[in-house]
C-alpha positions as CSV (number, residue, x, y, z in Angstrom):
1,M,-110.8,109.4,-67.3
2,K,-112.0,105.8,-66.8
3,N,-108.8,104.5,-68.5
4,L,-106.7,106.4,-66.0
5,I,-108.4,104.7,-63.1
6,I,-107.9,101.3,-64.7
7,I,-104.2,101.9,-65.4
8,L,-103.5,103.3,-62.0
9,T,-105.3,100.4,-60.3
10,I,-103.1,97.9,-62.1
11,A,-99.9,99.8,-61.4
12,G,-100.9,100.4,-57.8
13,T,-101.5,96.7,-57.2
14,V,-98.1,95.6,-58.5
15,T,-96.2,98.2,-56.5
16,F,-98.2,97.6,-53.4
17,C,-97.4,94.0,-53.3
18,S,-93.7,94.6,-53.4
19,N,-93.3,97.8,-51.2
20,S,-96.0,98.3,-48.7
21,R,-96.3,96.5,-45.4
22,A,-99.1,98.3,-43.5
23,T,-102.7,97.9,-44.6
24,I,-104.6,101.1,-45.5
25,T,-108.1,100.5,-44.1
26,N,-109.6,103.7,-45.6
27,A,-108.7,106.9,-47.5
28,S,-110.8,109.8,-48.6
29,W,-110.9,113.3,-50.0
30,S,-112.9,116.3,-48.7
31,A,-113.4,119.7,-50.2
32,T,-111.7,122.8,-48.8
33,G,-112.0,126.6,-49.3
34,N,-111.0,126.4,-53.0
35,P,-112.6,123.1,-54.1
36,I,-112.7,121.1,-57.3
37,V,-116.1,121.8,-59.0
38,N,-118.4,118.9,-59.7
39,A,-115.9,116.7,-57.9
40,S,-116.0,112.9,-57.9
41,Y,-113.9,110.9,-55.4
42,G,-113.0,107.2,-55.4
43,W,-111.2,104.8,-53.1
44,N,-110.0,101.3,-54.2
45,A,-108.9,99.3,-51.2
46,G,-107.5,96.5,-53.3
47,S,-104.8,98.7,-54.8
48,D,-104.5,101.5,-52.2
49,L,-105.6,104.0,-54.9
50,L,-107.3,107.3,-54.0
51,T,-108.7,109.2,-57.0
52,M,-110.4,112.5,-57.7
53,S,-111.8,114.2,-60.8
54,G,-113.6,117.4,-61.6
55,Q,-113.3,120.9,-63.0
56,Q,-110.6,123.2,-61.7
57,Q,-111.7,126.8,-61.6
58,F,-109.6,128.1,-58.7
59,V,-105.9,128.9,-58.6
60,P,-104.7,127.3,-56.3
61,T,-107.2,124.5,-55.6
62,D,-106.9,122.4,-52.5
63,L,-108.1,119.0,-51.4
64,A,-107.9,117.6,-47.8
65,G,-107.0,113.9,-47.6
66,Q,-107.5,111.4,-44.7
67,V,-105.8,108.0,-44.4
68,Q,-106.3,105.3,-41.8
69,T,-104.1,102.2,-41.4
70,D,-104.1,99.1,-39.2
71,T,-100.5,99.6,-37.9
72,V,-97.9,102.4,-37.6
73,S,-95.8,100.7,-40.3
74,D,-95.0,102.2,-43.7
75,P,-97.9,102.2,-46.2
76,T,-97.8,103.6,-49.7
77,L,-100.8,105.5,-50.9
78,F,-101.4,105.8,-54.7
79,L,-103.2,108.9,-56.0
80,G,-104.7,109.7,-59.3
81,G,-106.1,113.1,-60.4
82,S,-108.2,114.1,-63.4
83,V,-108.9,117.8,-63.8
84,N,-110.5,119.8,-66.6
85,N,-109.2,123.2,-67.3
86,D,-112.1,125.5,-66.2
87,T,-109.9,128.5,-65.6
88,S,-109.6,131.5,-67.9
89,F,-106.2,130.6,-69.4
90,A,-104.3,127.8,-71.1
91,W,-102.0,125.8,-68.7
92,T,-98.3,125.4,-69.6
93,T,-97.2,124.0,-66.2
94,Y,-99.0,122.3,-63.4
95,Q,-97.6,122.2,-59.8
96,V,-98.8,119.7,-57.2
97,N,-97.8,120.4,-53.6
98,V,-98.4,117.8,-50.9
99,Y,-98.4,118.8,-47.2
100,M,-98.2,116.2,-44.4
101,A,-97.6,116.5,-40.6
102,V,-95.3,113.4,-40.7
103,P,-92.2,112.8,-42.9
104,F,-93.1,111.3,-46.2
105,N,-91.6,110.9,-49.7
106,F,-92.7,110.4,-53.2
107,T,-92.1,106.9,-54.4
108,G,-92.2,105.2,-57.8
109,T,-92.5,107.3,-60.9
110,P,-95.1,110.1,-61.1
111,G,-96.6,110.5,-64.5
112,V,-99.1,112.1,-66.8
113,S,-101.4,109.9,-68.8
114,N,-103.3,112.6,-70.6
115,P,-102.3,114.5,-72.8
116,S,-99.5,111.8,-72.8
117,S,-97.9,113.1,-76.1
118,D,-96.8,116.4,-74.6
119,W,-96.9,116.5,-70.8
120,Y,-94.3,115.1,-68.6
121,V,-92.9,115.2,-65.0
122,G,-90.6,118.3,-65.0
123,S,-89.2,117.8,-61.5
124,V,-89.8,116.1,-58.2
125,V,-88.9,117.9,-54.9
126,Q,-88.8,115.6,-52.0
127,P,-89.8,117.0,-48.6
128,S,-87.0,117.7,-46.1
129,S,-87.6,119.7,-42.9
130,P,-90.9,121.0,-41.7
131,L,-92.0,124.5,-43.0
132,L,-91.4,127.3,-40.5
133,T,-93.9,129.8,-41.7
134,G,-97.1,130.1,-43.7
135,P,-100.5,128.3,-43.5
136,Y,-98.7,124.9,-43.5
137,A,-96.1,125.7,-40.8
138,G,-95.0,122.5,-39.1
139,D,-95.9,120.3,-42.1
140,Y,-93.5,118.6,-44.5
141,E,-93.9,119.8,-48.2
142,G,-93.2,117.9,-51.3
143,T,-93.6,119.2,-54.9
144,L,-94.3,117.7,-58.3
145,N,-93.9,119.9,-61.3
146,F,-95.6,118.8,-64.5
147,S,-94.6,120.5,-67.8
148,D,-96.0,120.6,-71.3
149,G,-95.1,120.7,-75.0
150,T,-98.5,122.0,-76.0
151,P,-100.5,124.3,-73.6
152,L,-103.6,122.6,-72.1
153,A,-106.4,124.7,-73.6
154,I,-109.5,125.8,-71.7
155,G,-111.9,122.8,-71.4
156,D,-109.1,120.2,-71.9
157,E,-108.3,117.4,-69.4
158,L,-105.1,116.8,-67.5
159,D,-104.6,113.3,-65.8
160,F,-101.7,112.8,-63.4
161,N,-100.7,110.2,-60.8
162,Y,-98.1,109.7,-58.0
163,A,-97.6,107.8,-54.8
164,I,-96.5,108.8,-51.3
165,H,-94.8,106.7,-48.6
166,F,-95.1,107.5,-44.9
167,A,-95.1,106.0,-41.4
168,G,-95.6,106.8,-37.7
169,S,-99.3,106.7,-37.0
170,T,-102.6,105.0,-37.9
171,D,-104.4,108.2,-38.8
172,Y,-103.0,110.7,-41.2
173,A,-104.1,114.0,-42.7
174,F,-102.6,115.6,-45.8
175,T,-103.3,118.4,-48.3
176,Q,-103.0,118.3,-52.0
177,E,-102.5,121.8,-53.5
178,M,-102.9,122.1,-57.3
179,I,-101.5,125.2,-59.1
180,P,-101.8,125.6,-62.9
181,N,-99.6,128.3,-64.5
182,A,-99.3,130.0,-67.8
183,V,-96.2,131.4,-69.5
184,P,-96.7,135.1,-70.3
185,E,-97.6,136.0,-73.9
186,P,-94.6,137.0,-76.2
187,S,-95.9,140.6,-76.1
188,V,-95.7,140.7,-72.3
189,L,-92.2,139.2,-72.3
190,G,-91.1,141.9,-74.9
191,L,-92.6,144.6,-72.7
192,L,-90.7,143.3,-69.7
193,A,-87.5,143.1,-71.6
194,V,-87.8,146.8,-72.7
195,S,-89.2,148.2,-69.5
196,G,-87.2,146.1,-67.0
197,P,-83.9,148.0,-67.3
198,A,-85.6,151.4,-67.2
199,L,-87.5,150.4,-64.0
200,A,-84.3,149.2,-62.4
201,M,-82.6,152.5,-63.2
202,L,-85.5,154.4,-61.8
203,W,-85.5,152.4,-58.6
204,R,-81.7,152.9,-58.2
205,S,-82.0,156.7,-58.7
206,K,-84.8,156.9,-56.1
207,R,-82.6,155.0,-53.6
208,K,-79.7,157.4,-54.2
209,S,-81.9,160.5,-53.8
210,A,-83.4,159.1,-50.6
């Protein structure tokens, strides 16, 4: 976990010097309704790096972030997460949703530093227009999908990092939503393959009789 912070600090410093113009004066995390357990938060002003670590028991888990800047220009915030699998299942994918009231975009290259041999960034969905419904209606949503080669067992650690670029204010709020997933067991997939067509036929027959 400490190695992750060091690596991200170096990367954040290099990118900050070339891309960001506003100065981030402070950034912080706070717990929400489904918090990280035994959470530890960190802020490195020299590299604009906001970090979090802890045990993830809830699906999904949310964190509320706050950012203050000295101008309304375009800062880049670097984020590093380190979570231990404290759920009841092995993780095969991990989705990070970011919600923000102002337009933003993911910048640079998101990554996974542990377990580095298997996990990778499956896809990045940049935010477009504000959401129309749901608990984050009016916010912009961006999504990072992390995938695996070997499932992350219960008790193992996942370390990930990304950066967001935004503008328009000196005081920002955002939410990071973290959703681990598991691929169904082969027996479950087999059951769905057998029962799926039968259920579809039953549904169609009920519609006709109605």
